[in-house]
N, C-alpha and C positions, 0 to 999 in steps of 0.2 A: 477350252478358252473360258474364263467366268464370263458372263455377260455384261457385269458391273463393271469389268476393268475399261479404264478409259484409253482412248487412241493417242499414242504418241507418234508423232511426225517427226521425219528425219529428213532434213534438206542437206542435199550432197552437191554441190558445184564441182564441176571437174574439167579438166582439159589438158589432153596428153599425160596423163599420169597411170599409163598401163603399167608400170613396173611397181606403183605401190596400191593400186585400187582393190587388188583383189584381199591383201592384207586387212585393208580396212572394213571392206563388205562383209569378210568373214566374222570379224569381231562383232560389230553390229548387229548381224543376223544371228549370233550364238548368243544373243541377251536374255537372261531369263525373264525378262518381261517380254511377252511374245504379241501383245494386241500392239504392233506398229505399223506405221508404212514408211517406205524409204523412197524417197523423191531423188532422183537422180537427173541434173541438169547438166548436158554436156556442151562445152562452148566450142563447139566445130571442132572437136578433136581429129588430129591426123594422124594418130597411131592406132595401136589395137583396142583402145579405150571403148569404142563401141562395141566391138565384138564381143570383149568381155563382159560388157553391163549388159549386152542382150542374152549373154548365156545365162547369167545369175537371173535375169528376169523371169525366163523360162523355167527356171529352176524354183522360184519363191515367187507367190502370187502378191506379197507384200511390197514388190519393188516395181516402181513406175520410172521407166526411164525416157527422157525426154530428150531428143537432140536438137541442139540449134544450127542451122545452117551458116549464121555468121557469129565471128567471136564477139559477143556485145562486153565482155568484162567482166571481173569477179562480182562488183558491186550490184550490179542489174541481175547476176544470175541468183546471187544469193537472195534478192528480191524475188526473183521467179519460182523458187523452191518454195519461198513462205507463201507466195500467193497460190501454190497447188496445195497445200497443206489443208487436211481436213479434221486433224485431231485438238482435241483440248491443250494439249502441251506441243512443245516444238522445240527441238535442237538442230544446230548446224553442225555439220560435221566434215571435217578435212580430209580430203582422201589418201593422206600419208600417215594420220593417226591412228591410236588403237585404243580400245575400252576394254576393261575388266567386264565380264560377262552380267556382272551385277550393277554397273553403272547406271543403267535406266532406273530400275528398282530402287535403288538407293535415293537417287535425286528425286524421282517421283514420291515415294514415301515422306520425303521432308516436307516437299511442297503439297502434299495432301495434307499434312499434320499442322501446316505454320501458313495459314491463309493471307499473312500480311507480306510473305515473299513471294516474290513473283520469278526468281530465278535462283537455282541452286547448281552447286559444281563442287567436284571433288577435290581433293589434293591432287598433284599431278607430279610426273616424271618428265624427264626429257631422254632421248636415245639418241643414236648416230645411226641405226640401221634401220631400214626399212621394215623389215619383219620383227615383231615384238620378242624381245628375250631379256629377262632380269639382269642377266649380265653384263647386257649392252648400256643399262641406265647410266647417265651421266649425272644425274642429280635429281633430288627430290625436293617437292616445293609445297609448303604446308601454307595455309590460310585460315584464319577465325574471324568471319564477319558477321555471322548470324545474329548476334547480339550489338553489334556496333551502330554507332549512328551514321547518317547521311554523311556527315561533314567527315567522320574518321573513314569509312570507305572512298569517298570521293577523293581525298588527301593522298591515299594510297593510288588510286587508279591513275591521277593526273601524273604521277612520276613514272608511268608506264611499267613498272616493275611485274605487275601480275597480267599485263595485257600481252593477247588479247585472249587470256584464258575463258574470263567470266563471257567472252563472246560465244564460247562454245558450251555453254551450261545449257540446263534444261528450263526453258521458258514457260511461262504460259502464254499461250498463241496470241490469246486477245491483247495482251500488254506488249508483246514483241510487235505485233502488226501496228501498234500507235507509235512505239519507238523508233521503228523505222520506216516510218510512211516517208519521212525526208530522205532516206536513205542514207549516204555517208556524206560529209563535206568534202568537196573538191580541193584537197589539200594532203600532203604528209600526214602518217600517223592518224588517218581517219579513224581506226578501231580504238584509239586511246580517246578520242572524242567521244565515241558511241559508249564505251564503258564507263565516261564520267558523267555523261546522261542517265544512262541507268541508274548509276548509285545514288544522284539525287532524285532520281523517279520513283525508285523503289527500295526494298530491302535483299540483300545478297545472304544466299543461305550456304554456309559452308559444311559440307559432307567430310568428317574427318577420315577417311580413308583414301588409299591412292587407288583409283579406279580409272585414271587417264594418263596417257603417255602421248607426249606430243614430240613429232619427229624434229631433229635439229638439222636442218638443210645445210649441208655445207656451202651450196650456191646461193649469194645473197638474193633478198628478195626483190631487189632492184632488178636484177637479171631474170628473176624467175616471171616477175609480172610486169608486162611494157607499160604500163599505165601508171604503176608504182614508181619506177624508174624514171619517167616523165616529169611526174610531179616533185621528185627529188631534184633534177635537173633544172627546174624553174629558178629563176632569180627570186632572190628573197624567201627561199621554201620554208624555211622555221618561222621565219618573222611572220608570215602570212600563216601559219599554222598557228602561232601562239593567240594573234589575234582573231582568226576566225573561229576557234576554240570558246573564246569569251563570247562573241558575237551569236555563235551557235547555242551554248550554254542559257544565255539571257533571253534568246527569243524562243527556246524549247517551250512545246504545249506540255510537255508531259510532265515538267518539273513545277510543281506548285509555287505562286507567287511568293508563299511565306518562306520559300527555302532558298530563294534567289540570292539572298544577301550571303549564302554559304558560297559561293562561286568564287567571291574576289579574293581572299587571304590567301588559298591554295594557289591561286592563279598569279598572283602577283609574287609569290615565292619562286614561281617556276619562271617567271618572266626573270626577275633578279638573278636566280642561278644561270640563266643561260644568256646573260646580258652581253658576253663577250660574244657568242657567235651571232645574237642579232647584231651588234655593232661593226661586227666583220663583215655582215651580210648590206648592212647601209651604207657603209664608207670605204668600204675595199673594194 
């Protein structure tokens, strides 16, 4: 390993994903960029996840497996992986996704060559099987944000069309630690608000290769994650979301004051686009 290579930290929260985590770990450990650490935070799994992770940890010294005795929830587990990281760069990794072996190499090259960008992400695909297979890809999604303005990227992110893909990009850890200091708002679609804040706080770099594949789980996220189900079951769930988003962005310490005015027009468009949903929540 080249001593000049910078450490990349990977944070993987997991819970009861014994059926998928092997595939995710195999693709991360096969990266061409070798100077990495993989931090797994297990939210009190009751299946074979612990056994699998401990086996991988014995085989590869780059892995640190941390088991929690209680399930504190995904938002806190994401924070736990980030707080354990030592690398200059950091990425969150889902325990059912797949990465091309050049993913870290290419995203890191992009950030190293472009100091004005704090996150890089490749094009991506979706698939319906836990094990990656090109034949099982259901769609390829491209983006071109590298030279776009904060307003242009934010206008895309607020529509949730590209979310939460840039959540799983490679970040400069110092920037991400500031961005995630408040965790995520206590409402539905917190990932969307996170990427909106990121879009207004920094620049996004698009790597124009398909190097990431997201598993399209047939089970709704509200059933897979109890806390998300509870958020969606709350009265006025969407109404609260749209106004919490506005307050969250306006109060962000990461968005420069000179950019705060960019928040309003895309937000008002979202409010107007979903006015029927909001009115139904308020009056029906």
